[in-house]
C-alpha positions in Angstrom: -32.3 40.7 21.4 -32.0 42.9 24.9 -29.3 42.5 26.4 -27.8 45.3 29.1 -24.1 46.4 29.5 -22.9 45.5 26.0 -19.7 46.7 25.4 -18.6 48.5 22.1 -17.3 45.4 20.3 -20.6 43.8 21.4 -23.0 46.5 20.2 -21.1 46.0 16.9 -21.9 42.2 16.7 -25.4 42.8 17.7 -26.0 45.3 15.0 -24.2 43.5 12.2 -25.7 39.9 13.3 -29.4 40.7 11.4 -27.6 41.1 8.2 -25.0 38.6 8.4 -21.9 41.5 8.3 -18.7 41.0 9.4 -17.3 42.5 12.9 -13.4 42.7 12.7 -11.9 43.6 15.8 -8.4 42.7 15.0 -5.7 44.7 16.9 -8.6 46.8 18.7 -7.9 47.4 22.6 -11.6 46.5 23.1 -11.5 43.3 21.3 -13.9 41.2 24.1 -17.3 39.5 23.5 -18.9 37.9 26.4 -19.9 34.1 25.3 -23.3 34.8 26.7 -23.7 37.3 24.3 -23.0 34.9 21.2 -25.2 32.2 22.8 -28.2 35.1 23.0 -27.8 36.2 19.4 -27.9 32.6 17.8 -30.8 31.4 20.1 -32.9 34.4 19.4 -36.0 32.5 17.6 -37.5 35.8 16.7 -38.3 36.0 12.9 -35.7 37.3 10.7 -35.9 40.7 9.0 -37.4 40.3 5.4 -34.9 39.8 3.0 -32.0 39.4 5.4 -29.8 36.7 5.9 -28.6 36.8 9.6 -25.2 35.3 10.5 -22.7 35.1 13.1 -19.2 36.7 11.7 -16.5 37.8 13.6 -12.6 38.0 13.4 -10.1 38.9 16.3 -12.3 38.7 19.1 -11.4 37.6 22.7 -14.2 35.8 23.9 -15.0 35.2 27.2 -16.8 32.2 29.2 -17.9 29.0 27.9 -19.6 29.3 24.7 -22.3 26.7 25.8 -24.6 25.5 22.6 -25.4 22.0 23.7 -28.6 20.7 22.2 -29.2 23.7 20.2 -30.4 23.6 17.0 -28.7 26.9 15.5 -30.1 28.4 12.1 -27.7 30.8 11.6 -24.0 30.4 10.3 -21.1 30.7 12.6 -17.8 31.9 11.8 -15.5 33.0 14.7 -12.3 33.9 12.7 -8.8 34.5 14.5 -10.8 34.9 17.9 -9.0 33.6 21.1 -11.3 31.6 23.5 -10.4 31.4 27.3 -12.7 28.3 27.7 -13.7 25.2 25.5 -16.5 25.7 23.7 -19.6 23.2 24.2 -21.5 22.3 21.2 -22.4 18.6 22.2 -25.1 17.2 20.6 -25.5 20.3 18.2 -27.3 21.2 14.9 -25.4 23.7 13.0 -25.8 24.9 9.8 -22.0 25.7 9.4 -19.0 26.6 11.5 -16.1 27.7 11.0 -13.3 28.8 13.5 -10.3 29.2 11.2 -7.4 30.5 12.8 -8.4 30.9 16.3 -7.3 29.2 19.6 -9.0 27.5 22.6 -8.5 25.2 25.0 -10.2 22.7 23.5 -13.5 21.9 21.6 -16.4 19.7 22.2 -18.4 19.3 19.4 -19.4 15.3 20.1 -22.7 14.1 18.9 -23.4 17.0 16.9 -24.9 17.7 13.1 -23.0 20.1 10.6 -24.8 20.4 7.4 -22.0 21.4 5.8 -17.9 22.1 6.1 -16.3 22.1 9.4 -13.6 25.2 8.9 -10.6 24.5 11.6 -8.0 25.6 9.2 -5.1 27.4 11.1 -6.4 26.7 14.3 -4.6 26.5 17.6 -6.0 24.2 20.4 -4.1 23.0 23.4 -7.2 20.8 24.6 -8.7 17.9 23.4 -11.0 18.5 19.8 -14.0 16.1 20.5 -15.9 15.0 17.5 -16.9 11.5 18.4 -20.5 10.9 16.8 -20.6 13.8 14.7 -22.4 13.8 11.5 -20.6 16.5 9.0 -22.1 16.8 5.9 -19.2 18.6 3.8 -15.7 18.3 4.5 -13.7 18.3 7.8 -10.5 21.1 7.1 -7.6 21.0 9.4 -5.1 22.6 7.1 -2.1 24.9 9.4 -4.2 23.5 12.1 -2.2 22.7 15.3 -3.2 20.8 18.1 -1.4 19.4 21.4 -2.9 17.5 24.1 -0.9 14.6 25.7 -2.9 11.4 24.8 -6.2 11.9 22.7 -5.8 15.1 20.9 -8.7 14.5 18.4 -11.3 12.3 19.4 -13.2 11.4 16.0 -14.4 7.8 16.9 -17.6 7.1 14.9 -16.8 10.4 13.2 -19.2 10.5 9.9 -17.9 13.0 6.8 -19.8 13.5 3.6 -16.4 14.7 1.8 -12.9 14.8 2.8 -11.1 14.8 5.8 -8.5 17.3 5.0 -4.9 18.6 6.7 -2.5 20.4 4.3 -0.3 23.1 4.9 1.9 22.2 8.2 -1.0 20.3 9.8 0.1 19.3 13.1 -0.9 17.0 15.4 0.9 16.7 18.9 -0.9 13.4 20.5 -3.3 11.0 18.9 -5.9 11.4 16.3 -9.0 8.9 17.4 -10.7 7.8 14.1 -11.9 4.8 15.5 -14.9 3.2 13.3 -15.2 6.5 11.5 -16.9 6.8 8.1 -15.1 9.7 5.6 -17.2 9.2 2.3 -14.3 11.0 0.4 -10.8 10.8 1.2 -8.3 11.5 3.7 -5.4 14.1 3.0 -2.7 14.3 5.2 -0.3 15.6 2.9 2.9 16.9 4.5 1.2 16.7 8.1 3.3 16.0 11.0 2.2 13.8 13.8 4.1 13.2 16.6 3.3 10.7 19.7 6.4 9.2 21.0 5.5 5.7 22.5 1.6 6.1 21.4 -0.4 5.9 18.2 -0.4 8.9 16.1 -3.4 7.7 14.2 -5.8 4.9 15.7 -8.2 3.9 12.8 -9.5 0.9 13.3 -12.4 -0.1 11.1 -11.9 3.4 9.8 -14.0 3.4 6.1 -12.7 5.5 3.5 -14.7 5.9 0.2 -11.5 7.2 -1.6 -7.9 7.5 -1.0 -5.9 8.0 2.2 -3.0 10.3 1.4 -0.6 10.3 4.2 2.4 11.4 1.7 4.5 14.1 0.4 6.4 14.7 3.5 4.1 13.8 5.6 6.1 12.4 9.2 4.3 10.1 12.0 6.5 9.9 15.3 4.1 7.1 16.5 2.5 4.1 15.6 -0.2 4.5 12.5 -2.8 1.9 13.4 -5.3 1.5 10.8 -6.2 -2.4 11.1 -9.4 -3.9 10.0 -10.4 -0.8 8.0 -11.5 -0.6 4.4 -9.7 2.3 1.9 -12.0 1.3 -1.1 -9.0 3.2 -3.5 -5.2 3.4 -2.1 -3.4 3.7 0.9 -0.2 5.7 0.3 3.0 6.6 2.5 5.1 7.3 -0.4 7.7 10.2 0.5 6.4 10.2 4.0 8.5 9.2 7.2 7.3 6.5 9.7 8.9 5.7 12.9 8.1 4.6 16.3 10.5 3.4 18.7 7.9 1.5 21.1 5.2 -0.1 18.9 4.8 -0.4 15.3 5.0 2.3 13.3 2.4 1.3 10.6 0.3 -1.7 11.8 -2.4 -2.7 9.0 -3.7 -6.0 9.7 -6.7 -7.3 8.1 -7.1 -3.8 6.2 -8.4 -3.8 2.6 -7.5 -1.5 -0.3 -6.8 -1.6 -3.3 -3.6 -0.1 -3.3 -0.7 0.1 -0.6 2.0 2.6 -1.8 4.9 2.0 1.3 7.6 5.2 2.4 9.9 5.3 -1.1 12.4 8.2 0.3 13.5 6.7 4.1 13.0 3.4 5.4 10.7 2.6 8.1 12.0 2.8 11.5 10.1 0.5 13.3 7.6 -2.6 12.5 5.6 -2.8 10.0 2.3 -5.0 10.2 0.2 -6.7 7.3 -1.1 -9.9 8.6 -4.0 -10.9 7.0 -4.2 -7.7 4.8 -5.7 -8.1 1.4 -4.7 -5.7 -0.8 -4.4 -5.7 -4.7 -1.2 -4.0 -5.8 1.5 -3.5 -3.5 4.0 -0.6 -4.3 7.5 -0.4 -2.7 11.5 0.3 -3.2 14.0 -2.3 -2.2 16.5 0.8 -0.7 13.6 1.7 1.9 12.0 -2.2 2.6 10.9 -1.8 6.5 13.9 -3.6 8.3 10.6 -5.5 10.1 7.9 -6.9 8.2 5.0 -8.9 9.6 2.9 -10.6 6.7 1.5 -13.9 8.0 -1.9 -14.2 5.6 -1.3 -11.3 3.5 -2.9 -11.7 0.3 -2.3 -9.5 -3.1 -2.3 -9.8 -6.6 0.9 -7.8 -7.8 4.3 -6.0 -6.5 5.8 -2.8 -7.7 8.5 -2.7 -9.1 8.5 -6.1 -10.7 11.5 -7.6 -9.4 13.4 -11.1 -9.8 12.4 -13.7 -7.3 16.0 -13.8 -5.5 15.2 -10.2 -4.7 11.8 -11.1 -3.5 13.1 -13.3 -1.2 15.0 -10.7 0.5 11.9 -9.3 1.0 10.3 -12.3 2.8 13.2 -12.2 4.9 12.2 -9.0 6.6 9.5 -11.1 8.2 10.8 -11.4 11.8 8.8 -14.1 12.7 9.8 -16.0 10.2 8.3 -16.2 6.4 5.3 -18.3 6.5 4.6 -20.9 4.1 1.6 -18.6 2.9 3.9 -15.7 2.0 5.9 -18.3 -0.1 2.5 -19.3 -1.8 1.4 -15.8 -2.2 4.7 -14.6 -4.2 4.6 -17.3 -6.2 1.3 -16.6 -6.9 1.9 -13.2 -8.2 4.4 -14.2 -10.3 2.3 -17.1 -11.8 -0.1 -14.4 -13.0 2.6 -12.4 -14.8 3.7 -15.4 -16.6 7.2 -15.5 -14.6 7.2 -19.3 -14.0 10.9 -19.8 -13.3 10.5 -16.9 -10.8 7.5 -18.5 -9.1 9.5 -22.2 -9.0 12.6 -20.1 -7.5 10.2 -19.0 -4.5 8.6 -22.2 -4.2 12.0 -24.0 -3.9 13.1 -21.2 -1.6 10.1 -22.6 0.3 10.8 -26.0 0.6 14.3 -25.3 1.8 13.0 -23.0 4.6 10.7 -25.7 5.7 13.6 -28.5 5.7 15.6 -26.6 8.5 12.1 -27.6 11.0 12.1 -31.4 9.9 14.1 -33.9 12.3 17.5 -35.3 10.9 16.6 -38.1 8.7 14.2 -35.7 7.2 16.3 -32.8 6.7 19.1 -35.6 4.6 15.9 -36.6 2.5 15.4 -33.1 2.0 19.0 -32.3 0.8 19.1 -35.3 -1.6 15.7 -33.9 -3.4 17.2 -30.7 -3.4 20.4 -31.4 -4.5 19.2 -33.8 -7.6 16.2 -31.8 -8.7 15.6 -29.0 -6.5 12.6 -30.7 -5.1 11.0 -31.1 -8.6 11.2 -26.9 -9.3 15.0 -28.1 -11.1 13.7 -30.8 -13.9 16.7 -30.0 -15.5 18.9 -31.1 -12.7 17.5 -34.6 -13.4 18.4 -34.6 -16.5 22.0 -33.3 -16.0 22.6 -36.2 -13.5 20.9 -38.9 -15.5 23.5 -37.8 -18.3 26.6 -38.0 -16.0 25.4 -41.4 -14.6 25.2 -42.9 -18.0 28.3 -41.7 -19.5 30.1 -43.2 -16.6 28.0 -46.1 -16.6 29.1 -46.5 -20.4 33.0 -46.1 -20.0 32.9 -48.4 -17.0 31.2 -51.0 -18.6 33.2 -50.8 -21.8 35.8 -51.6 -20.2 34.3 -54.3 -17.4 32.0 -56.1 -19.7 29.9 -58.7 -17.4 29.2 -61.9 -18.7 26.2 -63.1 -20.4 23.4 -65.1 -18.1 23.0 -67.7 -21.3 26.5 -67.8 -23.4 25.5 -67.6 -27.2 21.9 -66.6 -26.5 20.4 -62.8 -26.0 21.1 -59.8 -27.5 24.6 -58.3 -28.1 26.4 -56.4 -25.2 25.8 -52.4 -25.3 27.7 -50.5 -22.4 25.4 -47.6 -23.3 22.0 -49.4 -23.5 23.0 -51.2 -20.5 23.6 -48.9 -18.1 20.7 -46.9 -19.0 18.7 -50.2 -18.2 20.3 -50.1 -14.7 19.2 -46.3 -14.3 15.8 -46.6 -15.8 13.5 -48.9 -13.4 10.3 -48.3 -15.6 12.2 -49.3 -18.7 13.3 -52.8 -20.2 16.0 -52.9 -23.5 16.4 -56.4 -22.3 20.3 -55.9 -21.1 20.0 -55.9 -17.4 18.4 -59.5 -17.6 20.8 -60.9 -20.4 24.2 -60.2 -18.4 25.3 -60.9 -14.9 28.4 -58.9 -13.8 30.2 -60.3 -10.5 32.5 -58.8 -8.1 33.5 -54.8 -8.3 31.0 -54.5 -11.3 27.8 -56.1 -9.8 28.4 -53.2 -7.2 28.8 -50.3 -9.6 25.3 -52.5 -11.1 23.7 -51.8 -7.7 24.5 -48.6 -7.2 23.1 -47.5 -10.7 20.2 -49.3 -9.8 19.7 -47.4 -6.4 20.6 -44.0 -8.2 17.9 -44.6 -10.6 15.3 -45.2 -8.2 16.4 -42.4 -6.0 15.9 -40.2 -9.1 13.0 -41.9 -10.2 11.4 -41.2 -6.8 12.6 -37.4 -6.7 11.1 -37.1 -9.9 7.7 -38.2 -9.4 7.8 -36.5 -6.4 8.3 -32.9 -7.5 5.8 -33.6 -10.5 3.2 -34.6 -7.9 3.7 -31.5 -6.2 3.2 -29.5 -9.4 0.4 -31.1 -10.6 -1.4 -30.7 -7.0 -0.9 -27.0 -7.5 -2.7 -26.7 -11.0 
């Protein structure tokens, strides 16, 4: 490359480039390199020296001007570590073999629609502008460990980003603004353990239609001040917010409507400050902690197979009560189905009884009255032992009463001998005939007592039949 007026730093970079040597300008007075010099080196199409692997490896430089490599096919690795860029590098639609900007600072970075054939390393970088990765394809991983990105609104635009490995943001990764991952495809995992995201009044992660091949870990000290939106996303393994702090004062703290995942772990150390939306999500296992249940939880249409920990039905009904829009019939049915899969039929009946009681509040007066009768007598069919208790009570009361108030026989000298217990049972059971009711005819007060027992028997039989029919229709 022939370039006039090169500084000592630029000459050092020019001489190191053909054999891939690193130039460390850290702490030097003359550490300025013009972006045009870097561009000329990378776009030089002359044959590489025999046996050499050219690469741009510079540390601690100040890069002036715009590094414009848009639409270029860069054959050589680029490693500009701990450098300071005066202007945002422009690598739009660029094909890169390797790009490492670890520790560098810049007022934004444009790498949209680019192709990177290995890992993109932004470890420890500092950006005061938008990092644009929209439509970019990265064969390896995207590493953001220790990076800090700060920009009002969208801070990282990774719409339709494709990553062949993981997206990693450990070691205090901080983003003050929104991370846009809409329609992104991550073949590996998203690992934001310990990351700090903040965008009060907006979204910290906006990732509708996101696809993740393994896990999405936002846990182990992760914090988000703003909404995380992963609605309509498909996470093939686990979505984890364990030991995370989620808060949002304006929007929902976590919006995961229509999410598909094998496992969802909700925060277990601090309660979510804001609404959690799981409407129509499909998750095989949900892990949570009653001590940190979201204060507001929307779960209309939520489908799951199991819940952990395994709590008594009465406790999980409190979980449903966190739905600020009111638990839907589907929510009760889904919870009952989870208990039935575990063989806990008594807990399932408790949930379904709660469903009927909740539904009763929406009915007109006469229907609520009938509901109270069904509830009190047999618990809407989910408390069958109550029927036996009522039957025993009425049988005992009727036997005592008719022992001292014997009705007169219909035909004296004919028919069976009077038995107060069997007579009472004949009155109570409308479909059983012990030939006592037809053989004796009470008058006066005993007659009204008999009518009351007959009515009670029909009411008891009707409610039992209703409960049996309801249960049979579910099997």
